[in-house]
matplotlib code that plots the C-alpha trace (Angstrom):
import matplotlib.pyplot as plt

x = [8.4, 6.5, 8.6, 7.3, 6.6, 4.3, 1.3, 1.8, -0.1, -2.5, -3.5, -4.0, -6.2, -8.3, -8.7, -9.8, -12.5, -13.6, -15.0, -17.1, -18.2, -19.4, -21.5, -19.2, -19.9, -18.0, -14.8, -12.7, -13.4, -12.0, -8.5, -5.8, -2.5, -0.7, -3.1, -6.4, -7.8, -6.5, -7.8, -11.1, -14.2, -13.4, -10.5, -13.0, -15.4, -12.6, -10.7, -14.0, -14.6, -11.1, -11.9, -14.8, -13.2, -10.1, -12.0, -11.8, -8.2, -6.9, -6.1, -3.1, -1.9, -5.2, -4.9, -1.4, -2.8, -5.5, -2.8, -0.7, -3.7, -3.9, -0.3, -0.8, -3.8, -1.9, 0.9, -1.7, -3.2, 0.2, 1.3, -1.8, -1.1, 2.5, 1.4, -0.9, 1.9, 4.5, 7.4, 9.2, 11.5, 10.3, 13.3, 12.4, 9.4, 11.7, 12.8, 9.2, 8.2, 11.2, 13.8, 12.1, 12.1, 10.5, 7.5, 6.9, 7.1, 4.6, 2.1, 2.3, 4.1, 3.0, -0.5, -0.6, -3.5, -1.3, -1.3, -5.1, -5.3, -2.8, -4.4, -7.7, -5.9, -4.3, -7.7, -9.0, -6.1, -7.0, -10.5, -9.2, -7.2, -10.4, -12.1, -14.4, -13.9, -16.9, -16.2, -12.5, -13.4, -15.6, -12.7, -10.2, -12.4, -12.7, -8.9, -8.7, -11.2, -8.7, -5.7, -5.1, -1.8, -3.9, -4.6, -1.0, -2.5, -5.3, -3.6, -2.8, -6.3, -7.8, -5.6, -6.7, -10.4, -10.1, -8.2, -10.7, -14.0, -13.4, -14.6, -18.3, -17.7, -15.5, -17.8, -20.0, -16.8, -15.7, -19.2, -18.8, -15.6, -17.2, -20.5, -18.8, -16.8, -20.1, -21.8, -19.0, -18.6, -22.3, -22.7, -19.8, -20.8, -24.3, -22.8, -19.7, -19.0, -16.1, -14.5, -14.7, -13.2, -10.5, -9.4, -9.7, -8.5, -5.9, -3.3, -1.4, -0.5, 3.1, 5.2, 7.8, 11.4, 12.5, 10.5, 11.5, 13.3, 13.9, 14.8, 17.2, 20.1, 18.2, 18.2, 14.9, 14.0, 14.1, 12.1, 9.3, 9.4, 6.2, 8.3, 10.0, 6.6, 5.4, 8.5, 7.9, 4.3, 5.4, 8.0, 5.3, 2.9, 5.7, 6.7, 3.1, 2.7, 5.8, 4.9, 1.4, 2.5, 5.5, 5.2, 1.6, 0.1, 1.4, -0.8, 0.6, -2.6, -2.9, -3.5, -6.8, -8.2, -8.6, -11.6, -13.4, -15.5, -13.0, -15.3, -15.0, -11.3, -9.7, -7.0, -7.4, -4.7, -2.0, -2.6, -6.4, -6.7, -4.8, -4.0, -2.5, -0.3, 1.0, 2.0, 3.5, 5.9, 8.8, 7.6, 7.9, 9.0, 7.1, 4.1, 1.0, -2.4, -2.4, 1.2, 0.4, -2.3, 0.0, 2.8, 0.7, -0.7, 2.6, 4.6, 2.0, 2.3, 6.1, 6.3, 4.3, 6.6, 9.7, 8.2, 6.7, 7.1, 8.1, 8.3, 7.8, 8.9, 5.4, 5.1, 7.5, 4.5, 3.1, 5.5, 7.5, 5.4, 5.6, 9.4, 10.1, 7.7, 9.1, 12.6, 11.8, 9.1, 11.8, 14.1, 16.6, 19.8, 21.3, 24.0, 21.4, 19.6, 22.2, 22.3, 18.5, 18.6, 21.3, 19.1, 16.3, 18.8, 20.0, 16.5, 15.7, 18.8, 17.8, 14.4, 15.9, 18.3, 16.8, 17.0, 17.6, 20.9, 22.2, 23.8, 20.6, 18.3, 20.7, 21.1, 17.3, 17.0, 19.7, 18.0, 14.7, 16.4, 18.0, 14.6, 13.0, 15.7, 15.2, 11.5, 11.9, 14.6, 13.5, 10.0, 11.1, 9.5, 11.9, 11.4, 9.5, 7.3, 3.7, 2.3, 1.8, 4.0, 2.2, 1.2, 1.7, -2.0, -2.8, 0.3, -1.0, -4.4, -2.8, -1.0, -4.3, -5.9, -3.0]
y = [-18.1, -18.0, -19.4, -22.7, -21.1, -18.4, -20.6, -21.8, -19.2, -18.3, -22.0, -22.3, -19.2, -20.6, -23.9, -22.1, -20.0, -22.9, -24.6, -21.5, -21.3, -24.9, -24.0, -24.8, -22.4, -24.1, -22.1, -25.0, -26.9, -24.3, -25.5, -25.4, -27.0, -24.7, -25.5, -24.2, -20.8, -18.3, -15.0, -13.2, -13.2, -10.2, -12.2, -14.9, -12.5, -10.6, -13.7, -15.4, -12.6, -13.3, -17.0, -16.4, -13.7, -15.9, -19.0, -20.7, -19.4, -21.0, -17.8, -16.7, -14.2, -12.3, -12.3, -10.8, -8.0, -7.3, -7.1, -4.9, -2.5, -2.8, -1.9, 1.3, 2.2, 1.6, 3.9, 6.6, 6.4, 6.5, 9.5, 11.3, 10.8, 12.0, 15.1, 16.1, 15.8, 17.6, 16.1, 13.8, 15.0, 14.1, 12.0, 9.5, 8.4, 6.8, 4.3, 3.6, 3.0, 1.3, 0.1, -2.7, -6.1, -7.7, -5.4, -6.0, -9.7, -9.5, -7.6, -8.8, -12.2, -13.9, -12.4, -12.3, -10.9, -8.5, -5.9, -6.0, -5.2, -2.4, -0.8, -0.6, 0.7, 3.6, 4.4, 4.6, 7.0, 9.2, 9.5, 10.3, 13.1, 14.4, 14.3, 11.5, 9.5, 7.2, 6.1, 5.8, 3.5, 1.4, 0.8, 0.3, -2.5, -3.9, -4.0, -5.8, -8.4, -9.2, -9.6, -8.8, -7.0, -3.9, -4.0, -2.7, 0.7, 0.4, 1.9, 5.0, 5.2, 4.9, 7.7, 9.9, 9.1, 10.0, 13.2, 14.2, 13.1, 12.2, 8.9, 9.2, 10.6, 7.8, 5.0, 5.2, 5.0, 1.9, 0.4, 0.9, -1.2, -3.9, -4.0, -4.6, -7.5, -9.1, -8.5, -10.0, -13.0, -13.6, -16.6, -18.4, -17.2, -18.7, -22.1, -22.4, -19.1, -20.6, -22.1, -18.9, -16.7, -19.2, -19.5, -16.0, -14.1, -16.5, -14.3, -17.1, -19.3, -20.4, -19.3, -21.5, -20.6, -21.3, -18.3, -15.7, -12.6, -10.8, -13.4, -15.7, -14.9, -16.6, -20.4, -22.0, -23.0, -19.4, -18.3, -20.7, -20.0, -18.4, -16.4, -14.7, -14.0, -12.5, -10.3, -8.9, -8.2, -6.3, -4.3, -3.5, -2.2, -0.2, 1.4, 2.4, 3.8, 5.9, 7.2, 8.0, 9.8, 11.7, 12.0, 11.7, 13.6, 17.2, 18.9, 19.6, 18.2, 14.5, 12.1, 11.1, 14.4, 12.7, 10.9, 14.2, 15.9, 18.2, 21.2, 20.7, 20.4, 23.4, 24.5, 22.8, 20.3, 22.0, 19.4, 19.4, 22.2, 23.1, 26.6, 25.4, 22.9, 25.5, 28.1, 25.7, 24.2, 25.5, 23.3, 20.0, 18.7, 20.8, 18.7, 20.0, 18.6, 15.8, 15.0, 14.6, 12.0, 10.1, 10.2, 8.7, 5.9, 5.1, 5.1, 2.9, 0.3, 0.6, -0.2, -3.3, -4.4, -3.9, -6.2, -8.8, -12.4, -13.1, -11.3, -13.3, -12.0, -10.9, -8.9, -6.3, -4.6, -4.0, -1.0, -0.5, 2.5, 4.1, 4.0, 7.2, 9.2, 7.8, 8.7, 12.2, 13.4, 14.7, 17.7, 16.8, 18.6, 18.4, 16.0, 13.7, 12.8, 10.3, 8.3, 8.0, 6.8, 4.3, 3.1, 2.4, 0.5, -1.7, -2.6, -3.5, -5.7, -7.5, -8.3, -9.5, -11.9, -15.4, -17.4, -14.9, -15.0, -14.0, -10.9, -9.9, -10.3, -8.4, -5.6, -5.3, -4.8, -2.3, -0.3, -0.5, 0.7, 3.7, 4.7, 4.4, 6.6, 9.2, 9.2, 9.5, 12.3, 14.0, 14.7, 15.6, 18.9, 21.8, 25.0, 27.6, 30.6, 29.9, 32.8, 32.4, 34.5, 37.3, 36.3, 38.4, 38.8, 40.8, 43.0, 43.8, 44.7, 47.0, 48.9, 49.4, 50.7, 53.1]
z = [-26.5, -23.2, -20.2, -18.8, -15.3, -16.8, -16.4, -12.9, -10.9, -13.7, -14.1, -10.3, -10.3, -13.1, -11.3, -8.1, -9.8, -12.0, -9.0, -8.2, -11.9, -11.5, -8.5, -5.5, -2.7, 0.1, 0.1, 1.5, -1.7, -4.0, -4.9, -7.5, -8.3, -5.9, -3.0, -1.6, -2.4, 0.2, -1.1, -0.3, -2.5, -4.6, -6.1, -7.1, -8.9, -10.8, -11.9, -12.8, -15.3, -16.7, -16.7, -19.1, -21.2, -21.9, -22.8, -19.4, -19.0, -22.1, -24.0, -21.9, -24.6, -24.3, -20.5, -20.9, -23.1, -20.5, -17.8, -20.0, -20.0, -16.3, -16.0, -18.0, -16.0, -12.7, -13.9, -14.8, -11.3, -9.7, -11.8, -10.9, -7.2, -7.7, -9.7, -6.8, -4.3, -6.4, -4.5, -6.9, -9.7, -13.2, -14.2, -11.4, -13.4, -15.9, -13.3, -12.4, -16.0, -17.6, -15.2, -13.3, -15.0, -12.0, -12.0, -15.7, -15.1, -12.1, -14.2, -17.8, -17.7, -14.5, -14.2, -10.4, -8.4, -6.5, -9.3, -9.5, -5.8, -6.0, -9.0, -7.1, -4.1, -6.1, -7.5, -3.9, -3.0, -5.9, -4.5, -1.0, -2.6, -4.2, -0.7, -1.8, 1.3, 1.1, -2.5, -1.5, 1.4, -0.9, -3.3, -0.5, 0.8, -2.8, -3.0, 0.3, -1.1, -3.9, -1.6, 2.1, 1.8, 1.3, 5.0, 5.5, 4.4, 7.0, 10.0, 8.0, 6.6, 10.1, 11.3, 8.4, 9.0, 12.7, 11.8, 9.2, 10.8, 14.4, 16.0, 15.3, 11.8, 10.7, 11.8, 8.7, 6.5, 8.4, 8.0, 4.2, 4.3, 6.4, 4.5, 1.2, 2.6, 3.8, 0.5, -1.5, 0.8, 1.3, -1.0, 0.8, 4.2, 3.8, 3.0, 5.2, 7.1, 9.2, 6.2, 4.3, 7.1, 7.9, 4.3, 2.9, 6.0, 7.4, 9.0, 10.6, 7.6, 7.1, 4.2, 2.4, 3.2, -0.4, -1.7, 0.8, -0.4, 2.8, 5.4, 3.5, 5.9, 8.8, 9.5, 8.3, 11.9, 13.0, 9.9, 10.8, 14.5, 16.0, 18.5, 15.5, 14.0, 17.2, 17.5, 13.9, 14.8, 18.0, 15.9, 13.4, 16.0, 17.8, 14.5, 13.7, 17.2, 17.0, 13.6, 14.6, 17.8, 16.5, 12.7, 11.6, 14.6, 14.5, 17.0, 20.5, 22.0, 23.1, 20.2, 21.8, 20.7, 17.3, 18.7, 19.1, 16.5, 14.5, 15.0, 18.8, 19.1, 20.8, 18.3, 14.9, 14.2, 12.0, 9.3, 9.2, 6.7, 3.5, 4.7, 7.9, 6.0, 3.6, 6.2, 8.7, 6.2, 8.4, 11.3, 9.5, 6.2, 3.7, 2.6, 1.0, 1.9, -0.8, 0.0, 3.7, 3.0, 0.7, 3.2, 6.0, 3.7, 2.0, 5.3, 7.0, 4.2, 4.2, 7.9, 7.3, 4.4, 6.6, 9.3, 7.0, 7.9, 4.3, 1.1, -2.1, -5.5, -6.5, -3.3, -4.8, -6.4, -2.8, -2.5, -5.7, -6.9, -3.4, -3.1, -5.1, -2.9, 0.3, -0.8, -2.1, 0.3, 2.6, 1.9, -0.8, -1.7, -5.2, -3.9, -2.3, -5.5, -6.7, -3.4, -3.6, -7.2, -6.1, -3.3, -5.8, -7.9, -5.0, -4.0, -7.6, -7.7, -4.5, -6.0, -9.2, -7.5, -7.9, -5.8, -3.0, -1.2, 2.2, 0.6, -1.3, 1.7, 4.0, 1.4, 1.2, 4.9, 4.9, 2.2, 4.1, 7.3, 5.5, 4.1, 7.6, 9.1, 6.4, 7.0, 10.7, 10.7, 7.5, 8.9, 12.5, 13.8, 14.2, 16.2, 14.3, 14.8, 15.6, 13.6, 9.8, 7.6, 5.8, 2.3, -0.9, -1.5, 1.7, 1.0, -2.4, -0.9, 1.6, -1.1, -2.9, 0.4, 0.8]

ax = plt.figure().add_subplot(projection="3d")
ax.plot(x, y, z, "-o")
ax.set_aspect("equal")
plt.show()
């Protein structure tokens, strides 16, 4: 039998898009039982389709079947990313598939919009790994239009675009992202542009203390304090700056060289080409070209999650599928595998504790801190020779010459 709270968010979503189906284009008038619509226009179009397919939202069982299919598609996209990086041991995929009750609930039981946004995001990352940057940027922007948490990946994506294309080269990619937002929001922008922007991209709205997973150990007045929010934002920006300068940017040149055309940079950045990545594995944590793209994107998102003003239970999907990569992208000895699995288990336990407690929220922060320390020290540059080691292929050729 379906739990009583299954319908809460789904019903609110259907009420919000029903107004649009009836011709309401003023975004401030789109509301549901849980409050006003606070998601961008992409959410409206996607859930409007679900509204019609499920008989105006009445056939919840069909919606759950559709989300079960989305769950399988999401896993396929994630597995494809992990196979390209070749960093995570196969047994870890069991925990990703079968060991998270909370993730199954978010996808198939509660029908949140967060999984929809993340599935589109993982499809965009697959396109980035295929060097289809324009299409990837288009889908990245589509994911943002479903829910704004995708913007946590944006600093990493901007760094990759600058590294790959330089300032002038990445401007067309950024224009693709911006243009899609304008096109999707155009019906609402023409009627009430201020209302649409304030509702769909409201970065300053308050969260309810009773739903927080990560800050339960704080007094509620501190949790709601704007100074606390500003401190978290500064910590987030500082973390991004440190990772961009010392972990993402490997060249000895100033990071401002990323603004130049890659062809005009003096020495090519060690991570700009696949060959350079492969032979300089002794300088940093050994990451192939695909793995390096994934590392930058996933670490960018993880920094944002760590500094989030509040994490609600459905927000777990924001980074659940990235955790195995963040834990295993650094060098791992045989004895270190079990502590990493244990860390995944503790994080899962924290997210399954309802309501959250002082102990569960503190434990979650400790786990996040340990992962950050591993990422920082596990990818630190070490002294190494600046000449690439001889490959086997040239050696074979020299023997034939002899």
